[in-house]
C-alpha positions in Angstrom: 0.0 0.0 0.0 1.4 3.4 -0.9 0.6 6.6 0.8 0.3 10.0 -0.7 1.4 13.1 1.1 -1.4 15.1 2.7 -1.9 18.5 1.1 -4.0 20.9 3.2 -7.1 22.1 1.5 -6.1 25.7 2.1 -2.9 25.2 0.2 -4.7 23.5 -2.7 -7.1 26.4 -2.9 -4.2 28.9 -2.7 -2.4 27.2 -5.6 -5.5 27.6 -7.8 -5.8 31.3 -6.9 -2.2 31.9 -7.8 -2.8 30.4 -11.3 -5.8 32.7 -11.8 -3.9 35.9 -11.1 -2.8 37.7 -14.3 0.9 38.1 -14.9 2.3 41.6 -14.6 2.9 43.2 -18.1 6.7 43.3 -17.5 6.7 39.4 -17.4 4.8 39.0 -20.7 7.0 38.1 -23.6 7.5 40.5 -26.5 5.7 39.5 -29.7 6.6 40.2 -33.4 4.1 43.0 -34.0 3.8 45.4 -37.0 2.9 49.1 -37.1 2.2 50.2 -40.7 4.2 47.1 -41.9 7.2 48.1 -39.8 8.1 45.2 -37.4 8.3 46.4 -33.7 8.1 44.1 -30.7 5.0 44.6 -28.6 2.9 43.0 -25.9 -0.8 43.2 -25.5 -2.6 43.2 -22.2 -6.4 42.5 -22.2 -8.6 44.0 -19.5 -11.8 42.5 -18.2 -13.8 45.4 -19.7 -12.7 44.4 -23.2 -9.9 47.0 -23.4 -6.6 46.2 -24.9 -3.3 47.9 -24.0 -0.5 47.6 -26.5 3.0 48.3 -25.1 5.7 48.8 -27.7 9.3 47.9 -27.0 10.5 51.3 -28.3 8.5 53.0 -25.5 5.0 54.2 -26.4 1.9 52.5 -25.2 -1.8 53.0 -25.9 -5.0 51.6 -24.5 -8.0 50.8 -26.8 -11.4 50.6 -25.2 -14.4 49.0 -26.8 -17.1 51.2 -28.3 -19.1 48.5 -30.1 -18.4 44.9 -29.4 -18.6 42.3 -32.2 -16.9 39.3 -33.7 -14.7 39.3 -35.8 -14.9 43.1 -35.8 -14.9 45.4 -32.7 -14.9 49.2 -32.8 -12.4 50.6 -30.2 -11.4 54.1 -29.2 -7.8 55.0 -28.1 -6.6 57.3 -25.4 -6.4 60.2 -27.9 -10.0 59.7 -29.2 -9.0 57.9 -32.4 -11.4 55.2 -33.6 -10.1 51.8 -34.6 -11.6 48.6 -36.0 -10.1 45.4 -34.5 -10.5 42.3 -36.7 -9.7 38.9 -35.2 -8.4 36.6 -37.9 -9.0 32.9 -38.2 -5.6 32.0 -36.6 -6.2 34.4 -33.7 -4.0 37.3 -34.8 -5.6 40.8 -34.4 -5.4 43.6 -36.9 -6.2 47.1 -35.7 -7.0 49.7 -38.3 -7.5 53.4 -37.6 -10.6 54.4 -39.5 -9.5 58.1 -40.0 -5.9 57.7 -41.2 -5.5 54.1 -42.2 -2.8 53.3 -39.6 -2.6 49.6 -39.1 -1.3 47.4 -36.2 -0.9 43.7 -36.4 -0.6 41.7 -33.1 0.0 38.0 -33.4 -1.7 35.6 -31.1 1.7 34.4 -29.8 
């Protein structure tokens, strides 16, 4: 007969809670993103309210908040008041297009 070590229920619950806590943005890996077809590493952080924050390795960051939810297209507004269409592609990549000036951001799933 083999015995298994006893794990207190509180410790098991604590382990589950640790897994549910989102990672700080600084610990997320950089992705191979594009801004107007120019490769720039970025990372995307998704908020519970549907917002997306894109941090660029070269410094700037912008948060996009949903105005009109949809799939595969969602209308978002950035911190400066610009309107963007986000399209989720079949493989999970996201393409953000500014409706006023045509700027385009591509964020891969991984």
